[in-house]
C-alpha positions as CSV (number, residue, x, y, z in Angstrom):
1,M,0.3,-0.1,0.1
2,F,1.1,3.4,-0.8
3,K,2.1,5.6,2.0
4,M,2.9,9.3,2.0
5,K,5.8,10.9,3.2
6,R,5.5,13.6,6.2
7,K,6.8,16.5,5.6
8,K,8.9,17.7,8.4
9,S,7.6,20.6,10.3
10,K,10.0,23.7,10.9
11,S,11.2,24.1,14.6
12,L,9.4,26.8,16.2
13,R,10.4,29.0,19.1
14,P,9.4,27.9,22.7
15,G,6.9,30.4,23.0
16,R,5.0,29.7,19.2
17,R,5.7,26.2,20.0
18,F,3.7,26.4,23.3
19,A,0.9,28.6,21.9
20,L,0.2,26.0,19.0
21,L,0.4,23.1,21.4
22,W,-2.0,24.6,24.2
23,H,-5.0,24.2,21.9
24,R,-4.3,20.1,21.9
25,P,-5.7,17.7,24.7
26,A,-3.5,17.3,27.7
27,Q,-2.0,13.9,26.6
28,A,-0.7,15.8,23.0
29,R,0.9,18.4,25.1
30,K,2.4,16.2,27.9
31,R,4.3,14.2,24.6
32,A,5.0,17.6,23.2
33,G,7.1,18.3,26.8
34,V,4.4,21.3,27.5
35,A,3.0,20.1,31.0
36,S,1.3,23.3,31.7
37,R,1.7,27.3,31.3
38,S,3.1,28.0,34.8
39,T,5.9,25.5,34.2
40,Y,6.8,27.1,31.1
41,W,7.1,30.3,32.1
42,K,9.3,29.4,35.3
43,K,11.9,27.6,33.0
44,W,11.7,30.9,30.7
45,R,12.4,33.2,33.5
46,R,15.4,31.2,35.2
47,N,16.6,30.7,31.9
48,R,16.4,34.6,31.4
49,A,17.9,35.3,34.7
50,R,20.9,33.2,34.0
51,S,21.6,35.0,30.8
52,N,21.3,38.5,32.2
53,R,24.1,37.2,35.3
54,Y,26.2,35.6,32.7
55,A,26.2,39.2,30.6
56,R,26.9,41.2,33.7
57,Q,29.8,39.0,34.5
58,Q,31.2,39.5,31.2
59,M,30.6,43.1,31.1
60,A,31.8,43.9,34.7
61,P,35.5,44.5,33.8
62,Y,34.8,46.9,30.9
63,G,32.6,48.8,33.2
64,L,35.2,48.9,36.1
65,F,37.5,50.4,33.6
66,L,35.3,53.0,32.0
67,M,34.5,54.2,35.4
68,A,38.2,54.5,36.1
69,A,38.6,56.2,32.9
70,G,36.1,58.8,33.6
71,V,37.1,59.6,37.0
72,S,40.9,59.9,36.1
73,L,39.8,62.6,33.1
74,M,37.7,64.4,35.6
75,L,40.5,64.9,38.2
76,M,42.9,65.7,35.1
77,L,40.4,68.4,34.1
78,L,40.3,69.9,37.6
79,W,44.0,69.7,37.8
80,A,44.5,71.9,34.8
81,S,41.8,74.4,35.6
82,G,44.0,75.2,38.7
83,I,41.1,74.5,40.9
84,F,43.2,72.3,43.4
85,D,45.9,75.1,43.7
86,I,43.2,77.7,44.4
87,A,42.0,75.5,47.2
88,R,45.2,75.0,48.7
89,E,46.1,78.6,48.9
90,R,42.8,79.2,50.6
91,F,43.1,76.4,52.8
92,D,46.9,77.8,53.7
93,D,46.0,81.3,54.1
94,A,43.0,80.5,56.4
95,T,45.3,78.1,58.4
96,A,48.0,80.9,58.6
97,H,45.4,83.5,59.9
98,F,44.3,81.1,62.7
99,L,47.5,80.4,64.0
100,A,48.6,83.8,63.6
101,D,45.5,84.9,65.4
102,H,46.6,82.3,68.2
103,G,49.7,83.6,68.8
104,L,52.2,82.1,66.3
105,G,52.3,84.9,64.1
106,I,56.0,86.6,63.6
107,N,56.5,89.6,65.7
108,Q,60.1,90.0,66.1
109,V,63.2,89.3,63.8
110,S,66.8,89.5,64.8
111,V,70.0,89.7,62.9
112,A,73.6,88.7,63.7
113,G,77.1,89.3,61.9
114,R,75.5,92.3,59.5
115,K,77.9,95.0,59.0
116,F,78.1,96.2,55.3
117,T,74.6,94.2,54.2
118,D,72.0,96.6,53.5
119,K,69.5,96.4,56.2
120,A,66.3,97.0,53.4
121,E,68.0,94.8,50.9
122,L,68.0,92.2,53.8
123,Y,64.3,92.3,54.9
124,E,63.1,92.5,51.5
125,A,64.8,89.1,50.8
126,L,63.3,87.9,54.0
127,N,60.0,88.4,52.5
128,V,58.0,88.7,56.0
129,R,55.4,90.8,57.1
130,P,54.5,91.4,60.9
131,G,51.4,89.1,61.8
132,N,52.7,86.0,59.2
133,S,52.3,82.6,60.4
134,L,55.7,81.4,62.0
135,F,54.6,77.7,61.1
136,H,54.0,78.3,57.2
137,F,57.3,80.7,56.9
138,D,59.8,78.7,54.3
139,I,62.9,79.4,56.2
140,V,65.1,77.4,53.2
141,S,63.7,79.6,50.5
142,A,64.3,82.7,52.9
143,R,67.9,81.4,53.1
144,Q,68.4,81.3,49.5
145,R,67.4,84.7,48.8
146,I,69.3,86.2,51.6
147,E,72.6,84.4,50.3
148,Q,71.9,86.2,46.9
149,L,73.1,89.5,48.5
150,D,76.4,90.8,47.2
151,W,77.8,91.0,50.7
152,V,76.5,87.8,52.2
153,D,78.9,84.6,52.0
154,Q,76.6,82.4,54.4
155,A,73.6,82.5,56.2
156,S,71.2,80.8,58.4
157,V,67.7,81.5,59.2
158,T,65.8,80.0,62.2
159,R,62.3,80.0,63.8
160,L,62.3,80.9,67.6
161,W,58.9,80.0,68.9
162,P,56.5,81.2,69.2
163,D,56.8,84.5,67.3
164,S,60.3,85.5,66.3
165,I,63.3,84.7,63.4
166,H,66.9,84.8,63.8
167,I,69.1,85.6,61.0
168,S,72.9,84.7,61.3
169,L,75.1,86.4,58.4
170,V,78.7,85.3,57.4
171,E,79.9,88.3,55.1
172,R,82.4,88.2,52.2
173,R,85.5,89.6,53.1
174,P,87.4,91.8,50.2
175,I,90.9,91.2,49.7
176,V,91.5,93.7,47.0
177,I,90.2,96.8,45.2
178,W,89.6,96.0,41.7
179,Q,89.7,98.9,38.7
180,L,88.4,98.4,35.7
181,D,87.1,101.2,33.1
182,G,87.5,103.7,35.9
183,E,84.9,102.0,38.2
184,L,86.4,100.7,41.9
185,K,85.0,97.5,43.4
186,L,85.7,95.3,46.0
187,V,86.6,91.7,45.3
188,D,86.5,88.4,47.4
189,R,89.2,85.8,47.5
190,T,86.8,83.8,44.9
191,G,87.1,86.7,42.6
192,Q,83.5,87.4,42.7
193,V,82.9,91.4,43.0
194,I,81.3,92.2,46.3
195,S,80.2,95.9,45.9
196,S,81.1,99.5,44.7
197,E,80.1,100.9,48.3
198,H,82.1,101.1,51.4
199,L,85.6,101.7,49.7
200,T,86.9,104.3,52.2
201,E,86.4,101.3,55.0
202,F,88.9,99.0,52.7
203,G,91.4,101.9,51.2
204,N,94.5,100.0,52.2
205,L,93.9,97.1,50.4
206,P,96.0,96.3,47.5
207,H,94.6,97.6,44.3
208,V,94.7,95.7,41.1
209,V,93.6,97.0,37.6
210,G,92.6,95.2,34.1
211,V,90.7,92.4,32.5
212,G,91.2,89.3,34.4
213,A,92.6,90.9,37.6
214,A,89.8,90.1,40.0
215,E,89.8,86.0,39.0
216,A,93.6,86.5,39.5
217,A,94.0,88.3,42.9
218,S,94.1,85.5,45.0
219,D,97.0,84.1,43.5
220,Y,98.6,87.4,43.3
221,L,98.4,87.8,46.9
222,K,100.1,84.8,47.9
223,L,102.7,85.4,45.3
224,M,103.5,88.7,47.0
225,S,103.3,87.4,50.3
226,R,106.7,85.8,49.8
227,H,108.3,88.8,48.7
228,P,107.4,91.5,51.5
229,F,109.8,93.9,50.8
230,I,108.7,94.6,47.0
231,N,105.2,94.1,48.0
232,S,105.4,96.9,50.7
233,R,106.5,99.2,47.5
234,V,104.0,98.3,45.3
235,R,100.6,100.7,44.5
236,A,99.2,98.9,41.8
237,A,99.2,95.4,40.1
238,I,97.7,95.7,36.4
239,R,97.0,92.7,34.5
240,V,98.3,92.4,31.1
241,G,96.6,89.9,28.7
242,A,94.7,87.9,31.3
243,R,98.1,85.9,31.8
244,R,100.9,88.3,33.5
245,W,101.5,91.3,35.8
246,N,102.9,94.4,35.6
247,L,103.8,96.3,39.0
248,R,103.4,100.1,39.4
249,L,105.8,101.0,42.5
250,D,105.7,103.8,44.8
251,S,108.6,105.6,42.8
252,G,106.5,105.3,39.5
253,V,109.0,102.5,38.6
254,D,107.2,99.9,36.5
255,V,108.1,96.5,37.1
256,K,107.1,93.7,34.3
257,L,106.8,90.2,35.4
258,P,106.9,87.2,33.3
259,D,103.7,84.8,32.7
260,Q,105.4,81.9,34.4
261,G,107.9,81.7,37.0
262,E,107.1,85.1,38.9
263,H,108.7,83.7,42.2
264,E,112.1,83.3,40.5
265,A,111.9,86.5,38.9
266,L,111.1,88.4,42.0
267,R,113.6,86.8,43.8
268,L,116.2,87.7,41.5
269,M,115.1,91.4,41.8
270,T,115.3,91.3,45.6
271,Q,119.0,90.2,45.3
272,L,120.0,92.7,43.0
273,E,118.0,95.4,45.2
274,E,120.1,94.2,48.1
275,Q,123.3,94.5,46.0
276,H,123.1,97.2,43.8
277,R,119.8,99.3,45.2
278,L,117.8,99.0,42.1
279,L,115.0,101.2,43.3
280,A,117.6,104.1,44.3
281,R,118.8,104.5,40.9
282,D,117.2,106.9,38.2
283,I,115.1,104.0,36.2
284,S,111.7,104.1,34.6
285,E,111.3,100.4,33.9
286,I,112.4,96.9,35.6
287,D,111.9,93.8,32.9
288,L,112.0,90.9,34.5
289,R,110.4,88.7,31.7
290,V,113.6,86.8,30.6
291,P,114.4,84.1,32.8
292,G,117.6,84.8,35.2
293,R,118.0,88.6,33.7
294,L,116.9,91.6,34.6
295,F,116.7,94.9,32.2
296,L,116.9,98.3,33.4
297,K,115.2,101.0,31.6
298,L,116.9,104.5,32.7
299,R,114.8,107.9,32.4
300,S,117.5,108.6,29.6
301,N,116.0,105.6,27.8
302,K,119.0,104.1,28.1
303,V,118.9,100.0,28.7
304,V,121.2,98.1,31.3
305,Q,121.2,94.4,31.4
306,M,121.9,92.8,34.8
307,K,122.2,89.4,36.0
308,S,123.2,87.8,39.9
309,P,125.7,88.9,41.0
310,G,127.2,91.0,38.2
311,V,126.4,93.9,36.0
312,E,126.3,94.2,32.4
313,T,125.7,96.9,29.8
């Protein structure tokens, strides 16, 4: 007998399948796996909750990342706007006023070691006003500003609780008076210019002249300390070519020193002075630039060559 083939039905969604089977008798629904309406919806809600929980678990790291990025961006914008600096300044001002009102304001400043440093410049560098908070006062910055003053070599700034500041100074000590382009200035041992004031108080210092004389002044003084007789006759030392010295004596005689071997040249001059009393002669210039020899230029423009212990003309 001929049998017709059944067409395979397309699979339906659970909801649609349930709707089509709900019209059939209970036995047909049971065979199709649909026991009742309430059972179906319970399964559907359980599956839906499971799917949502899984989706949240998968998306949680991305959500945290986006949240952190948003917070970071907001903080960067606030920082760029300067709101944090403004808030900090207002907080510091409020705190400073509170402390000053309760006995921690600066009411007294004491200074030790000041002799030539200008008082007005010192207080300007300290940058403090009566009533400022002692707790908020920056002693490190104040010390750095004070040490920038011309006369100050070293400085220390100390808080004296509850309302005072003490400044201790070590001032620079001039060693020579330096002349350049007609201007006179005091110079310390490092060759640094101190000031063009208070020259009268240091009028007995050696006088050096010319470019590079300030930097070479310390070595010059060490050299002349080994020849006290000649040093006592020097009125000025002129730096020539930033490499050697010419000495102007009190008698008007010029002594030309070499760029090397200055000590030996001055020793030769001392020996010849002891033997022949050179400085008592009618000379205008002593040239010591040739090692071991001395040339005298007389005021008559005649040149005399000398060496220890004799004399040559």
